[in-house]
C-alpha positions in Angstrom: 0.2 -0.2 -0.1 2.9 2.4 1.0 4.3 1.8 -2.7 1.1 2.9 -4.4 0.9 6.0 -2.3 4.7 6.8 -3.2 4.2 5.9 -6.5 0.5 8.3 -7.0 2.4 10.9 -4.9 5.6 11.1 -7.4 3.2 11.1 -10.5 1.6 14.9 -9.0 4.7 16.2 -8.0 6.7 15.2 -11.2 4.4 17.7 -13.9 5.0 20.2 -11.6 8.6 20.3 -11.1 8.3 19.9 -14.9 6.2 22.6 -15.2 8.2 25.6 -13.3 10.9 25.3 -16.3 8.0 25.2 -19.2 6.1 28.2 -20.2 2.8 28.7 -18.9 0.0 25.5 -20.2 -2.7 27.5 -23.1 -4.6 24.7 -22.4 -8.4 25.0 -21.8 -10.8 22.4 -21.1 -14.7 22.8 -21.2 -17.2 20.1 -19.8 -21.1 20.5 -20.9 -23.8 18.0 -19.0 -27.3 17.1 -20.5 -29.5 17.6 -17.8 -33.4 16.5 -17.7 -36.5 17.2 -16.4 -36.6 15.0 -14.2 -32.3 14.2 -14.1 -30.5 15.5 -11.2 -27.6 18.0 -11.1 -24.1 15.8 -12.1 -26.0 12.5 -13.4 -25.0 11.9 -16.9 -27.8 10.6 -19.4 -28.6 10.2 -22.8 -30.5 13.6 -24.2 -33.9 11.6 -25.6 -35.1 12.5 -28.8 -37.6 15.2 -29.5 -37.5 16.4 -26.2 -37.8 19.9 -26.7 -40.5 22.1 -26.9 -39.2 23.1 -30.6 -39.3 19.5 -31.7 -35.7 19.5 -32.0 -34.1 15.7 -31.5 -31.7 17.0 -28.2 -29.6 13.8 -28.7 -28.7 15.4 -32.2 -28.4 18.9 -30.8 -25.0 20.4 -32.0 -23.0 22.6 -29.3 -20.9 25.2 -31.0 -18.2 27.4 -28.9 -17.4 30.6 -31.5 -16.0 34.3 -30.3 -16.2 37.3 -32.4 -13.5 39.0 -34.6 -13.0 42.4 -35.7 -11.9 43.0 -39.5 -10.2 45.7 -40.7 -13.3 48.1 -41.4 -14.4 47.5 -38.0 -16.9 45.4 -38.2 -16.9 41.8 -36.4 -17.3 38.3 -37.7 -18.2 35.1 -34.9 -15.2 32.3 -35.6 -16.3 28.7 -34.6 -13.7 27.2 -31.9 -15.2 23.9 -31.5 -18.2 21.9 -32.1 -20.0 18.6 -30.6 -22.6 16.8 -29.7 -23.7 15.2 -26.6 -22.5 11.6 -25.3 -23.8 10.0 -22.4 -25.1 12.9 -21.7 -21.9 14.6 -21.8 -19.4 16.8 -24.2 -16.2 17.4 -23.2 -14.4 20.4 -25.6 -10.3 20.6 -25.0 -7.7 23.2 -27.0 -5.4 25.5 -27.0 -5.8 29.0 -26.8 -3.1 31.9 -26.6 -5.1 34.8 -24.4 -8.1 35.5 -22.7 -10.9 35.0 -25.1 -14.8 36.0 -24.7 -16.9 33.3 -26.5 -20.7 31.9 -26.3 -21.7 28.6 -25.9 -25.2 27.8 -28.1 -27.5 25.4 -29.2 -26.6 25.8 -32.6 -29.6 24.8 -34.2 -31.7 27.4 -31.8 -29.1 30.3 -32.1 -31.7 32.2 -33.2 -33.8 31.7 -29.5 -31.8 33.5 -27.7 -30.0 29.9 -26.6 -26.4 30.5 -25.6 -24.4 31.8 -22.9 -21.0 33.8 -22.3 -18.2 32.3 -20.7 -14.7 33.8 -21.0 -11.6 31.2 -21.2 -8.4 31.9 -20.1 -5.2 29.8 -20.9 -4.5 27.2 -18.5 -7.4 28.2 -16.3 -9.7 26.1 -14.4 -12.4 24.1 -16.1 -15.1 25.2 -17.1 -19.4 23.5 -16.3 -21.7 24.3 -18.8 -25.4 22.9 -18.9 -28.4 22.4 -21.1 -30.8 22.0 -19.0 -34.6 20.5 -20.5 -36.8 21.8 -17.5 -39.6 22.0 -19.7 -37.8 24.9 -21.8 -34.7 24.5 -23.0 -31.7 26.7 -22.0 -27.9 26.5 -21.4 -26.3 27.9 -17.9 -22.6 27.6 -16.4 -22.7 25.9 -13.6 -21.7 27.0 -10.1 -18.8 28.9 -11.2 -18.9 32.0 -13.9 -15.6 33.8 -14.7 -15.5 37.1 -16.9 -12.1 38.2 -16.1 -9.2 39.5 -18.7 -8.0 41.9 -16.5 -7.2 40.8 -13.0 -6.5 44.4 -12.3 -10.6 45.1 -12.3 -11.6 41.9 -10.8 -14.5 41.7 -7.9 -16.0 38.9 -6.7 -19.7 37.8 -6.1 -20.1 34.6 -3.9 -23.1 33.0 -3.0 -24.5 30.7 -0.2 -27.9 29.2 -0.5 -27.3 26.1 1.1 -29.5 27.1 4.1 -32.7 27.7 1.6 -35.2 24.7 2.4 -36.2 24.5 -1.5 -34.6 22.5 -4.3 -32.6 24.9 -6.5 -30.2 22.6 -8.3 -31.5 23.8 -11.4 -32.3 27.5 -10.8 -31.7 30.9 -12.5 -28.6 32.9 -10.5 -27.9 36.2 -12.6 -25.4 39.1 -11.5 -26.6 42.1 -14.0 -25.4 45.8 -14.3 -28.4 48.0 -13.9 -28.6 51.5 -15.0 -28.0 53.4 -18.1 -25.2 50.3 -19.4 -27.4 47.3 -18.8 -27.8 45.0 -21.5 -25.2 46.4 -23.5 -21.9 44.5 -24.9 -20.1 46.4 -22.2 -22.0 45.9 -19.0 -21.5 43.2 -16.1 -22.9 39.8 -16.1 -22.4 36.7 -15.2 -25.2 34.9 -17.6 -27.5 32.5 -16.2 -25.7 29.8 -13.5 -26.5 27.1 -11.5 -26.2 26.6 -8.3 -23.8 23.6 -7.8 -24.6 22.6 -3.7 -26.2 25.0 -2.8 -23.3 28.0 -4.0 -22.1 29.9 -6.9 -19.2 31.7 -7.4 -19.1 34.9 -10.2 -15.7 37.0 -11.1 -16.1 39.9 -12.8 -14.9 42.9 -13.9 -15.9 46.5 -12.8 -13.6 49.7 -14.4 -15.4 51.9 -11.5 -17.9 51.5 -9.2 -20.7 50.0 -10.5 -24.6 48.6 -9.3 -25.2 45.2 -9.9 -28.2 43.1 -9.3 -28.4 39.6 -7.9 -31.3 37.6 -8.8 -31.7 33.7 -7.8 -35.3 32.2 -8.9 -36.6 29.0 -9.4 -39.1 29.7 -12.0 -41.2 26.9 -13.3 -40.2 24.7 -10.4 -42.0 21.6 -11.2 -43.0 21.4 -7.3 -45.1 24.5 -6.2 -43.1 24.2 -3.0 -39.4 24.9 -4.8 -41.0 28.3 -5.9 -38.8 30.8 -4.7 -37.6 34.3 -6.2 -36.1 37.5 -4.5 -33.5 39.8 -5.6 -30.5 42.3 -4.1 -28.5 45.0 -4.8 -24.4 44.7 -4.7 -22.3 47.1 -5.1 -18.7 46.2 -7.2 -15.3 47.8 -7.8 -12.3 46.2 -8.0 -11.1 44.3 -5.2 -14.5 44.3 -4.5 -15.8 40.8 -2.4 -19.8 40.2 -2.1 -21.4 37.2 -0.1 -25.5 36.6 -1.1 -26.7 34.8 1.8 -31.0 34.7 3.0 -32.1 36.2 6.2 -35.5 35.7 7.6 -37.7 33.4 7.3 -38.8 33.9 3.6 -35.3 33.8 2.8 -34.7 37.5 2.0 -31.2 38.0 -0.6 -28.6 40.2 1.0 -25.2 41.3 -0.1 -22.3 41.8 2.4 -19.2 42.7 2.0 -17.9 45.0 5.4 -15.6 47.1 2.9 -15.6 49.4 0.5 -18.1 51.8 -1.3 -21.0 48.8 -0.9 -20.2 48.6 3.1 -20.8 52.6 2.8 -23.6 53.3 0.4 -25.7 50.0 1.2 -24.6 48.0 4.7 -24.5 51.0 6.4 -28.0 51.1 6.8 -29.3 47.5 4.9 -27.4 46.2 8.1 -28.6 48.7 10.9 -30.4 47.2 13.9 -33.1 49.3 12.5 -33.4 48.6 9.6 -33.3 45.0 10.3 -36.0 45.0 13.0 -38.2 46.8 10.6 -37.6 44.1 8.1 -39.1 41.5 10.6 -41.9 43.3 11.7 -42.5 44.3 7.6 -42.7 40.7 6.9 -45.1 39.2 9.5 -47.2 42.1 9.1 -47.1 41.0 4.9 -47.9 37.6 6.1 -50.8 38.6 7.8 -52.4 40.9 5.4 -51.6 37.9 2.5 -53.3 35.5 4.6 -56.5 37.9 5.0 -56.3 38.6 1.3 -56.7 35.1 0.5 -59.5 34.4 3.1 -61.5 37.3 1.6 -60.7 36.4 -1.9 -61.9 32.4 -1.6 -65.0 34.4 0.3 -65.8 36.4 -2.6 -64.7 33.3 -5.1 -67.6 31.3 -3.0 -70.2 33.7 -2.8 -69.7 34.3 -6.6 -70.1 30.6 -7.0 -73.2 30.6 -4.9 -74.8 33.1 -7.1 -73.9 31.9 -10.1 -75.5 29.0 -9.4 -78.8 30.3 -7.9 -78.6 32.6 -11.1 -78.4 30.0 -13.0 -80.9 27.8 -11.8 -84.0 27.5 -14.5 -86.2 26.0 -11.5 -87.4 30.0 -11.0 -90.9 30.8 -11.6 -90.6 34.1 -12.9 -88.7 32.0 -15.7 -91.5 29.9 -16.6 -93.6 32.6 -16.4 -91.1 34.7 -18.8 -91.3 32.0 -21.2 -95.0 32.2 -21.6 -95.3 36.0 -21.8 -92.4 35.5 -24.9 -94.5 32.5 -26.6 -97.6 34.9 -26.6 -95.2 38.0 -28.2 -93.4 35.9 -30.4 -96.4 33.8 -31.5 -98.6 36.8 -32.5 -95.8 38.8 -33.9 -94.7 35.7 -36.3 -98.8 35.4 -37.5 -98.8 39.3 -38.3 -95.0 38.7 -40.2 -96.3 35.7 -42.4 -99.5 36.7 -43.3 -100.1 40.7 -43.1 -101.7 42.2 -46.3 -99.5 45.5 -45.9 -95.7 44.6 -46.0 -94.7 47.5 -43.8 -96.5 45.8 -41.3 -95.0 42.8 -41.6 -91.1 44.7 -41.2 -92.2 45.9 -38.5 -93.3 42.6 -37.2 -90.2 41.5 -37.8 -87.9 44.1 -36.0 -90.2 44.1 -32.9 -88.8 40.6 -32.2 -90.8 38.1 -34.1 -87.9 35.3 -34.9 -84.8 36.2 -31.9 -81.6 35.1 -33.1 -82.1 32.3 -30.6 -85.3 31.0 -31.6 -85.8 27.3 -32.3 -87.6 28.2 -35.5 -85.9 30.7 -36.7 -85.1 29.9 -40.0 -88.3 30.6 -41.3 -87.4 34.4 -41.1 -85.2 34.0 -44.3 -88.5 33.4 -46.3 -90.1 36.4 -44.6 -87.0 38.5 -45.0 -86.4 37.2 -48.9 -90.5 38.5 -49.3 -90.2 41.7 -48.2 -86.9 42.2 -50.2 -89.0 41.6 -53.3 -91.9 44.2 -52.2 -90.2 46.7 -50.4 -88.4 50.1 -51.5 -84.9 49.2 -52.6 -83.8 51.6 -50.0 -85.8 50.1 -47.2 -84.5 46.8 -47.7 -81.0 48.2 -47.7 -81.4 49.8 -44.7 -83.8 47.4 -42.4 -84.2 43.7 -44.1 -80.4 42.9 -45.5 -79.0 43.9 -42.4 -81.4 41.6 -40.2 -80.8 38.9 -42.4 -76.9 39.2 -42.3 -77.2 39.1 -38.6 -79.2 36.1 -38.5 -76.9 34.4 -40.7 -73.9 35.2 -38.7 -75.7 34.3 -35.4 -76.1 30.5 -37.5 -72.8 30.6 -38.9 -71.1 32.0 -35.3 -73.2 28.6 -33.5 -71.9 26.5 -35.8 -68.4 27.9 -35.4 -68.4 27.3 -31.9 -69.7 24.0 -32.2 -66.8 23.2 -34.8 -64.1 25.1 -32.9 -63.6 22.0 -30.1 -60.0 20.6 -28.8 -58.2 18.6 -31.2 -59.3 21.3 -34.0 -56.9 24.2 -35.3 -58.4 27.6 -34.9 -58.4 30.0 -38.0 -55.7 32.7 -38.3 -56.6 36.3 -38.1 -54.8 39.3 -38.0 -56.0 42.5 -35.7 -54.0 45.7 -35.0 -53.4 46.9 -31.3 -54.3 50.4 -29.8 -50.9 51.6 -32.0 -52.0 50.2 -34.7 -49.6 47.8 -34.9 -50.7 44.4 -36.8 -51.0 40.9 -35.1 -50.8 37.8 -36.6 -52.5 35.1 -34.8 -49.8 32.2 -36.4 -47.0 34.6 -36.2 -47.2 34.6 -32.2 -48.4 30.6 -31.9 -44.7 30.2 -33.7 -42.5 32.0 -31.2 -44.7 30.2 -28.2 -45.7 27.0 -26.7 -49.5 27.7 -25.1 -51.6 30.6 -26.8 -54.5 32.0 -25.1 -56.8 33.8 -27.0 -59.0 36.0 -25.1 -62.5 37.5 -26.9 -63.4 40.3 -24.1 -65.4 43.8 -24.3 -65.3 46.9 -21.7 -68.9 46.8 -21.1 -68.3 43.0 -19.5 -67.8 42.8 -15.7 -66.6 39.3 -15.7 -63.5 39.8 -18.6 -62.8 42.5 -16.1 -62.5 40.4 -13.2 -60.6 37.9 -14.7 -57.7 40.2 -15.7 -55.8 40.0 -12.0 -55.7 36.2 -12.2 -54.8 36.3 -15.8 -52.3 38.9 -15.3 -50.5 36.6 -12.5 -50.3 33.5 -15.0 -48.8 35.8 -17.8 -46.0 36.8 -15.3 -45.4 33.2 -13.9 -45.4 31.8 -17.5 -44.1 33.7 -19.9 -41.3 32.8 -19.8 -41.9 29.5 -19.9 -43.6 29.8 -23.3 -47.1 30.7 -22.4 -48.9 34.4 -24.2 -52.6 35.6 -24.2 -53.9 37.7 -27.3 -56.6 39.9 -26.2 -59.5 40.6 -28.5 -61.6 43.1 -27.4 -65.0 43.3 -29.6 -66.5 46.3 -28.3 -68.2 48.8 -31.0 -66.1 51.7 -29.8 -62.8 52.2 -29.9 -62.4 54.9 -27.5 -64.1 52.4 -24.8 -61.5 50.0 -25.5 -58.7 52.2 -25.5 -60.1 53.3 -21.8 -60.8 50.1 -20.8 -57.1 48.4 -21.8 -55.4 51.7 -20.7 -57.1 51.5 -16.8 -56.6 47.6 -16.7 -53.0 48.1 -17.6 -52.8 45.0 -20.0 -49.6 43.2 -20.1 -50.4 41.2 -23.1 -51.1 41.1 -27.2 -54.1 43.5 -26.3 -55.6 43.8 -30.2 -59.3 44.8 -31.4 -62.2 44.4 -33.7 -64.6 46.9 -33.0 -67.7 45.2 -34.9 -69.6 43.8 -31.7 -70.8 40.6 -32.2 -70.5 40.3 -36.0 -66.5 41.5 -36.3 -65.2 38.1 -38.8 -63.1 37.3 -36.1 -65.5 36.8 -33.4 -68.3 35.3 -36.2 -65.3 32.8 -37.5 -64.6 32.0 -33.3 -68.4 31.4 -32.7 -68.2 34.1 -29.8 -71.4 34.7 -28.4 -70.6 35.4 -24.8 -67.5 37.0 -23.5 -65.2 36.3 -21.8 -64.3 33.3 -24.4 -61.6 32.0 -24.8 -59.3 29.4 -26.1 -56.3 27.2 -25.3 -54.3 26.7 -28.3 -50.9 24.9 -28.9 -47.9 26.1 -31.0 -49.3 24.5 -34.0 -52.9 26.4 -33.9 -54.7 22.9 -32.1 -57.2 23.9 -29.5 -56.0 22.0 -26.2 -59.1 23.2 -24.1 -61.8 26.5 -24.3 -63.5 28.5 -22.1 -61.4 28.0 -18.6 -62.1 29.9 -16.2 -58.8 31.8 -14.6 -58.6 28.6 -12.0 -58.9 26.4 -14.5 -56.6 27.8 -16.3 -53.8 27.9 -14.0 -54.5 24.2 -13.2 -53.9 23.2 -16.5 -50.9 25.4 -17.1 -49.1 24.4 -13.7 -49.5 20.7 -15.0 -48.1 21.7 -18.7 -44.9 23.6 -17.6 -44.7 21.7 -14.4 -45.7 18.2 -14.4 -43.9 15.6 -16.1 -46.3 15.3 -18.8 -48.9 17.7 -20.4 -53.1 17.4 -19.6 -55.2 15.2 -21.6 
């Protein structure tokens, strides 16, 4: 046993001694790992075919590493450093590079979908680890460590220790990003998307001047709702700064501490004061009490609304039976006048009084009356009062048929409608960019429509990054009313309008006879569900995006 240990020790020492007299290594090593929706970090596995929401066969997806070079005329072009595919859930890139270089790791087939992450290769530097994560979406992320340092004199570090958070953060989104006017530019500070490793992460970046950064940790789209987590905190970084990110309190609010330099003076001077910490603790308790009461009241409101709807929807009420009898007498007499009157004007007036309603069982008999009136009345009168009424009845029947035909499994018709800025939206363009789209018909005068907006906003915010979008279609007859309602309720999704009431081409094509009316459709335009209430929609989205399989 001693001989084995000595031999192993010499094997380690020899390269070190040899390296002392040789030029520094310019090699690099980048290791990628595929993480499926059921996989644990660190477990290699084959990427399953057709596993992505983009109909991409992940088992053949090509991972490419590129960098940019500038030409003499100042233009930049992308140069491929290496490319390869996963084998048994793993891909390894090894080579040599002469100087610190910013590179982009991307999924070649999805480069137009923002499926990439940046890192900096340093000759002879530590191994770089990244992962392709398939957790309902497909994303690339650096694992545990992100280093973007070329000039050590400007180096700062942000370290995170999230171990005490009692949630599964293995697939959490971790991002360190500059805030302010420079945010989002090519020269701004950004760690790129990271995954924690064993509850910790490290970002090494450059700050030529003191800069405010925001640190975000999120489990958006977590499979288990109990693992849902989102919080942000700010820090001031500068050359030499060392920032530690850790949770505090019962709700694990993120706190950034340093104990030195500008961060301590500008942030910790108040953030870590006893006065602030005491108020923060009291705020946490008060907020929890508020949310508990709000939830209880909202549940009571929903229960009351359900009771009201059940009561209103009960057709056994005596007044409804009497109302039907009154309608039978009224329509029967008016129909007799409409079909038997000697004076065609009497017949027209009887029709306009509702001889045949749009919902009556014998409404098709109205066509004979309209056609007869069209033959005997003045052309101008026909154009003004007969033809529009006949067309309205045709539209109603067609709408009902369309509603009956548009069921789960069928494909919805395309439409092109403009928003309040007169920007046109083509439905199938939206479908191509999203996994699920809710087409919601509403109107400014529709109380239930307005009441549903609060919940729809929550769902839109929760699942938009997963590929869920809402397209609301207003069917008002007055664009001013639509504009007022949209601005008042600050709709965050795609909001278009068809100012033709119930008779609009799109409303008819979708069988809209009441609002709110909705269709939940996939990226191919296939109807998954229709007329879901907000709670039903929430359950469906949770199962779709967080469950192991799509709902039925």
